[in-house]
N, C-alpha and C positions, 0 to 999 in steps of 0.2 A: 681465736677468729686465726689464726698461723696454724694452728693447729688440726683444724675443724677443714683449712684447705691443703694442708698437707696430704689429710685423710682422706680427700676426694681425688688428692691428684696420683698415690701410690693405690689406689685402691682401682683408678683408671688403668693404671700402669700397669699394675698386675693381671690386669684383666684382656689384654689389647691380644692374647693369642687364647684366648680362650673361649670356645660358643657359649653366648647367652643362651639361657635355656627360653623355649619358646619360639627361638629363633628359625627361619625356614633355608639350608643350610643350600640348598638348592633354588630358591632365586637369584633370577640372571640380574649382572652388574648392569646389563644393555638390554634391552627388548622394543625390539620393531615390530609391529604385526600391523602387514598390509601399507607401508609408507610410500608416499610420493616425496621428493626434496625438490626447492626449489634455492636458487642461491639470492632471489629476491623475491619480495609477494608478489604473486602473479595478477596480472590484471584481469580483472573480468572484463573487459572491450577488447583485451588482444589473446585471446586464448593460445594464438597459437604465435609467441612474440619467439623469435630466433634468439633473440640477447637473455633468452630467461627459458630456455629449457626445464621440462621435467627430468628430473634424473630418478634413476634404478626405481620406476615406478611400480607401487605394490609390493613392495620390498619386504620381507620376512627375515630376518637373524635376531637369534639369541645366544649371548655368552653366559654362561651359567658361571654362578660363584663357585660353586663345590661338585663337580660333576664326578662320575662312578670311577673316568678316568681321564688322563691332564686331556684339556684339549690345549695345544698351541696352535693356533689361526698364521696363516699368509696369505696377505690379499696382492693377484698376481694381475698385472693390467697397467693401461696407461693411462685411467685413474683413479689410483690405488689411494694418492692421498686424497681425493675427495670424499672415499669412502672411509679412510681414518677419521677425516674431521666430523663425518655424519655423526661418526659412532660416540664422538667425545662431546656432541651433542652442536652443533653447529650446520647452519642452513638449517632454514626451514622445513619442517616436517607438516604434512598433509595427508590425512587428516591430526590433528595439535598431538591428538593422545596416543595417537600412534606410537611411536616412540617415548621410551618411560625408561628409569634408573629403579627400580626397584628395591635390588638390595644395597643401595644408596640412601634409602629410605629406612633398613632394616635397625634394628637395637645396636644390635651388632658392631656396625657403622660408628653408633651415637655411643659407645662403650671405647671404641678403638679410637676415632678420631673424627672429632664431627667437622672438621676443616674436611673432613671426605664427603660429606653429604655434597659437594659441589661439582659435576661432573669433570671440570677442568680440571679440577685436582686429583679427582679419582682416580682418572684415564689419563698420564703424562702424557705429551707428545713429544718426542725427539725426533727432530728431520734433518739430515743427514744431504740430502738437494741442493744445499746452501752453503759455502762454505761461510757463513758471518751467521753466531752467534753474536745474541745481545748482552753488552759486556756495556755498563752503565751508554752512550751513545755511540760508543763503539765498535767491534767485530771482534769478534779473536784475532782478528789477522790485523790488528791495527785499529788508526784513524784513518789512512790512506792506503795505497797502493804500496807505497817500498817503506811502510814504517817497519815491517817486521825484517829487514834486512840489515835494519841499522841496528851500529853496538851501544846509543846512549839510552839510559832509560829515562823512561819518561813517568811522571807520577801515573798515568791513566796504564801503565804497562802492567796488570794484577796479575798477582802470580797465579799459579791452582789452584792455592789452599785460597785462596781469598775468593777465586771464583764458586771454590763446591759450599763456602759460609755464604755466598751472596754476599761479600763487600767488596763493592764494583760501582763505590760512587766516592766522590771527593770529600763527601761529604758523607758519614756513616751515618750517623743519626737520624736523615731525611732518604736513606734507602729504601724500599721495597720489598727487597730482597732481601737481604739479610732476614735469616733463621738461624736460631743455635740450636743447630742438631747435638745431640747429646754424646758426647766423648767415642761412649761407645761402637754407635752406628757410623761416627765417622770412620774409625778408622778399621772397621771392619767393612766399609764398603770400600777405602784406598786400597789396603791390601787383596780386597777379592777380582779387586781390576788394575791391579799392579802400579800404582799410581805414587806412590812413597816419592822413589828416586826422581820424580819430577817436577814435587811441591813449589819450591822453590821454582820455576822456570817462570816466565810471562807468558800468557798463554796464547799470544801470535806468534810463539817462537814454536806453538807445536805441529807434530805433525801429519800426516793423513789419521793415521789409526790411533796417536794417542789421541786428537781431539777427540774421535770419536770413543772414545773409553770416556775421556774426562764429560763428555753429554752424557750418558747412558748415566755413571757417576753419579751427577748433577742432580738427574730425574730419581734417582733412585732413594736417595737421600730425604726426598721428598715423601716416601713412604707410599706410593700410592698401590691402586689395586690391580692396577691394567698399564701397561708398558707400551705406547705404542710407536713402534720405532719405523720412520718412514727411508725404505731403500737405505738398509745401515752398510751395507756391501755394496756403494756405489763409490767408485776412485779408488779402489782397496787393488794391489798386487795378493795373487794368486796365496800366498803366505800371512799375511795383514786378513786376507781374506779369514783362510784357516780359524785364526788365532780369534778374529771376532767371535765366528761361529762357536768354538766350543766356548768360549766366555758366556754368550747367548743359551747356547746349549747347559752349563751347567744354571743360569736362575730359571730357565724354563724344567726343570728338573726338579728343584726346588719350588717349584708355583709361586715363590715371594718375589715380585709380581708376577701374575699372569701375561703373556707376552702373545704379540698379535703384529708380525710384521708384513713390508710390503716391500713386493719384490720388482724387478722390471721380468721380463722374460727369457733372458740373459744370464742374469742372476743365480748361482745354484738354490737349490734349497735345500738345504739341513734336515738332517734325518728325523730331527724329534720334532719338527714339523707333521701335525695331528690331522690338520684339516686343511682345508681350500678354500679363495674364493679366486673364479676367473673371471677379470672383469671386460668387457670392449670398450673399446672407443668411444660409442655413444652412450654410455652411463646404461650400459645392463649389464644383468650377473649372469653369464653362460655355463657357470656350475658352481652349487657350492653345497658341499657337505666333506664326509672322513677323504683321505687323500687316496684312500684307496681305493674308492670308487671314482677317483676323476678320468683314470685312462676312460674305462667303461662309459660314461657319460659324455667323452671328448665324441668315443666312434658313432653313438647315438647321431649328433650332430652331422656327420658327413664333411659335405667338402665347403660348407659354411664356415669350418674351423680345420681347413687347411693347414696344416703342417703341428698345430700343436698336439697333436698324440706325440710326436716327436719330439716337443719340446720338455713333455713330461718325461719324457725317458731317458732326454738328454741331463734332466734332475739328478732319476735313478741314478743313472750311470755316473754322477757326478758325488755319488757317494763314495767316491774310492778309497784307496789301500789308506788305514792309516786317519781316515776321516781326511785327506787333504782336496777339496774342492778346485779339481781344475776349470780349469774357462771351458764354456758350455761345447766352449766352438773348436774344441781342441780333438773331440767326435768328431769331426767333418772329414778332419785328416784322412780318413780311407778313402780312397779314390771313388769307389760308387756311393761315398755318400754326403762326395763336397754338392751345398745347393748349388742349380745348373740354371744359368739363361739362356734359350736359344735366341737365336735372333733371324732363324730363315735360313741359314745356310749350313747349320748342319752342326756348326763347332761349339765347343762348349765356352762360356764365356762367364762371368765375376755379376755379380748384383748389380755392377755398375755396366752390365756391356760392355769390358775388356778380353779381348781374347785369355783363357787362362794355360794358354800356352802362349809364348810371342819371342819372339826373335831380335825385335825393334829395339835397339839401342838409341835413346831419346842425347837430343844435343844437349851438351853443356856450355854455357858462357863463363862469366869471367867469375870470381868470389865477391860472396854477397857476404858473408859472415867468417872467419879466419880469429882461430884458435891457435894461440902455437904455447906451451906450458905454464896454464891456465891452473891454478890452485886458487881454491877460495877459502878461506879461517877466517874465525871468529875465537882471536886467541889461540889455545893450542889446540881450538877443537877444529881438525880438515872438512868441511862437509864438500867438495867435491876434487876432484882431484888428487888424492891421497893414494898415488899408484906412481910407476915410471911403466913409461909406453914406447915400444919400438918405434922411431921416422928413423928413415932411411939407411937401417941396419943401426942405428945408433939407442939408447935408452932414454927418453926425455923423459922428465919430471911432470907431472902434469896431464891435463886433457889437449888433444892436438885434433883440432877437426875444421873443416872444411867445408861450408856450403856452397857450393855451387850454383849461378842461375839454371835453373831447367831441370835440375832435383829435384826429388820428391824421398823426403827422408824420415823415417820413424822410429822414435827413441823411446826405450823402454827402459824398465827399472824399475826395483823394489818402492816403496815407498820408504822415502828420507835415503834414496841415493843421490837427490841432488835435482831433479829431472824441472825442479819449480825454477829452483836457482839457476839451472840452467839459460832459462827462457828468459828469467831476470835479465840475466846479460846481454843477453839480444837482447832485449826490446830498452834496454839501459832505465831500468826499473832499479837497478842496483845499485848501490854507491860503489862497489868494487872495478865498476864498470869501467870507472874513471885510470886505475893505475895498472889493473891489468892488461895484460899483452892480447886485447882485444883489437880486431877491426871491426867495422860495419861499413857496410859499401866502401869497403879500400880506405874508408879514413877510423883513426883512433878519436875516441873523444876529446883526448887534448890537444891542443898544438904541437907540431912538431915544424923545426927548418923550413922552410919553403913549402909548408902544407897545415892548411888549416885544421883547427879538430869540426868534428861534424855536432850539432846541436839535436837535442833529444826532441825538436817539433821537423828536426830535416827527420829522424828514424823512424819520429812513429808516421810519417805524412809518407812513410814506403813501406810501412810492414800493416798488416792487416792482421787484429789476432780476438784469439775468442778462448776463455779460459775460466775455471770457477775463481779466477780473483775476480776478473774483469765483472765478473757475473755479481759479486757479492755485495763491489761498490760502486757499480754500475747507477745515476740516477732512477729512481720508477717511479719519477712522476712525468719522465716525459711519455710522450705516443710513441706508436710505432714508427710512425715514418719519422719522427725525429731520430731513433734509435740508430735508423739503418742511414739517414744526412750524417748523422754523427760521424759518422768513418771521416769524411772532411774536415774535422772541426779538430780543434789543439788539446781541446779538454773536453772533458766530458758533457759539462755542460757551456761552452765555448759555442758559438758563431759559426755553422760549415760554412765554408766558401763553394757556393755552387754556382754550378753553368745549367745550362739546357738539358747536355747530354747525361748531367748528373742527376737532376730529378726525374729522365726517361729510365736512366737505370733503377730507381731508386722505385717506380711505379712499376716497371718489371718484374721489381722481384717479390714486389705486394701482391701481382695479380697472379704470378706463381706459382704464391706459395700464401695465399688466402687461406685455403681449407687448412693449412695448419696455425694459421695468425688468432684468424678470426672467431671467435665462437660462435657467430653468427651467421658464419657460413651456411649458406645453402645450393645446392645445383640448380635450383630453378630460378632464383634470386634475378631480376630482370636485369637485361644488359642497360648501359646507360653511355651514356657520350662521352669520350678521352676527359678529365679535366683538364692538362696540361699542355695539350698538341692540338695544331693546326689543324693538323693530317688526322684524315677518318679510313682507315681500312676497312675494308670489305665486313668485318663484323666488327663492332664497333664494342672497344674493351669494356670489361668491366670498371665501374670507378672507385677510385683508393681513397672516397670521403671517411672510410670506417678506419682508416691507417691513422688521421687527422686525430678522431677521439676516443680511438683504444688507447689506455695506457699502459705501461710495462708492468704496471703493478699489478693491473686486472687481467691478465689473461696468467694460461697454465704455464706449469715451471717449464715443460716442453716446449711451448709457443716460446718462452723467453731464448732457450737454448735457438731455436732457430735464427728468432731476431736479432741474436749477437754473431750467430755465422751469417750469414747475410752480412751486417754491418762490418765485420771483416775480410768480404770475399767482392762487396759491390763495387769499390775502386780500384778491381783488378790493381794492387799493392805489386810490389816486386818477389817481396814475400812473405808468404800468410800463414801463420803460426797458429796451432790447432791443438788444444791442451783441454785432453777429455771433454772435447765438444760435441762431441754426438753423446754422449752417457745424459742420460734424464730421457731420452728419446726413443717410443717406441719402434718398432723395427721397420715400420714402412714408412713413416717419418722418416727416419736414418735415411732408407734407403734411396729416398726421394733425395735428401740433400746430398747423398755422396754423387748421387746422377749428376744433381747439379755440381756438383764442384768439378766431375770430370768434363759433362760436356756441357753446360747452361742451358740454354733454352731449347737445344739443338735434337734433344731425345727426351722421350715422357715415357711412363708406364702406359701400355694399355693393357686393359681388365675386361674380359671376356667374364660377363655373367652369364647363367641358364636358370629363370628364377627367382632372380634374386642370390642365388649362389654362385661364391667366387669357382670360377673352374678353374682358367687359367691368367698369369701375367705374364707379357714380354712386352720388350723396349722397342720402338720407333722412332722413326724417325718424324720431326715434328716439323711441319712445312710454317714458310712464315703467315699464313695466316692466322696458324696457332701462337705460333711466339710472339707478335703481335709487332708493333710498328718500331720499336728498340730490341732488338734479341739481345742474349746473354750468350758469351763464352762462357765456355769451363777454363781451365788451369791451362796458362798456356807455356809453349816454351821460354817467354821472357822472363817466368813465376818460376820460384824455389818456392817449396812444401818442406814443414815440420808439424808433423803430428805427433801426439803423445797418446798412449791407453795403455789401459791394461785387459782390455776387451778382444778378443782377436776379429770381432764383427763389428770393431769400429775403428780399423783399422783401413783406409779407404785405397781400393782394387789398384791408386796409382801408385803407390808408394814404393822402388822398387831398393834403396839402401837402408837399411838400418841400424842403429844401434844401440845398443844396450850395456846402463852402468851399474857397474855391482853394488854390492852393499854396502853401508857405507861402513867405513872402519878395517876393510875385509883385504884391505891393501892389494887386493885382486886388481887390473887394467881393463879397465871398459873396453868390450870387442863390438867387432864392425861384421857388419855382411852384407852382401845384395842379391833378392830373386832376381829372376829374367821375366818375371814374371806377378801377378798380382797374389799376395799372402793367401789367398782363397783356396788357390788351386798348386800349392808347394805342399806336396804330402813332406808332414814332421815339422812344418816350418816354422812354426807355433814352438813347437818346443825347440827348435835349434836356436829360437830367439834368445828364448829364456834361459838354455841352458840345461834343460830337463834330459 
């Protein structure tokens, strides 16, 4: 019996890479023919149910198993995650037989690995939109927000090697993820993705780029037929973007597995991508086909796809010398190519309506953050401040930095340079905040003679923060209203301290961003009386009851980012900290959020359409009738802003001061600078920040 089993096993292994006689090698892996998709089963009594709209009506798409020429697809648009889920077999398909997986039923798959008959195994999904990958009951960033910064190793701080082998449970015999990978495959994958120096490191301590490589390696060890990569460049600096693109290009060249990427419009398009799918926000396919035909197809759509041709031209130009893909926004540094907004006076404005050329000097107040000689070390390893910086004519060790009331700072630097560590010190999530020379709101964490220390609750009550870390750990079962109200709570699950003005501010934000937060939003929905107001404006505002029933986990990733941004802004804190807060949003949503950050409800985008074709968009003042009972203001002179981003378009126009942290362990000091106007209007500004 053992001999028979070994012979069968040996035969199976020997035929894994052999074409089985009679197998049709052109059979598609995924075949969709005139399929329409729904998140829930459509009701026969509510054909136009706004909460369950049809997606991709009459979609036809095929992913061949062995095409004559390599096919590497990129899905571009705001609904690309949903499209990847559909390819993997998620969501309801009508008619049911419109979606099939013919190749997974072939004899070739049966001989190779019968587990791959299941679409979820054959088409592996790797998402990067949230910085949280499930390891046991915690994420790769630890069990709680400050866990990654602690020196003590817990039993649940599993190493990268444990993660790759699926040994991420305290009771390994009960683990469902543990897989006995053969040594050759494991070694090859580790070497291919350059993970060997990291094998003993806890996964919670991996950088952004290292985490991406680890997730790709984990998926490759399952030997899938197709690897679906959702947002692989999100949150990466230009150099890491280049490295990940090169790595994925080597996988695409080997076609083991086949690759399908989802990208944002601002992401660089790798040169090895051969086919494109362009999606619209309302779940429609704008273009589908070879990359070479994309430009011609977009031209045929005319004004309806305004600026989309420019997007693809940026993608083509992003294939720069040496394959280094710069930010698409770098192409906008030519004066004639800067996206402009006109407000009626003939001047050029940024996307938020800020004059590109401004001589105004903002008033600044007392220090809110003071750092003197700050050096963060873990044993012999220095992660922040490994340099000497000039201060009053003298070279001082570590970071010297002051943020004053009224200032608008941009913080930049490559992945691993210490940006997240820096913000954790400010928000007091880092344990070394207690011992380092840092003053927050003119007080240190520990008491001094004649000066009490500042508590974590005092700090958090005066800071509004949105970051990937908060997104990862934020409770998903809260309603959208509770997410915004949580701004006045001491903890994620604490009870908020609300008064009437707080309720009114939340209602204003919910109405202003209903289109971005509520999947069931429709412009023709009836208006109802205000829910929490005794006064009635001339036009009754929309009800916000939907925000009580809609859960944070049930809205798209972009809507979650909008909700967390509003949570950071709604209480008007002294310090606003935005760490990659606009990543994951499409262009229109991002611009609306930046407009709100700058002006509140005082201005909005006016869109002019002719026969449903977009002709122009401008910024206009909102009268009181439009703003509602409780108008919101943008950033005030009493507030300070710290913004972190790797994408030029995601830097708010209000940012004036900037700091660029050096690559880790180079000994180079942090660089500082200041712009007189929005970055969008500074020729060569983006290159100046990065030192290109």
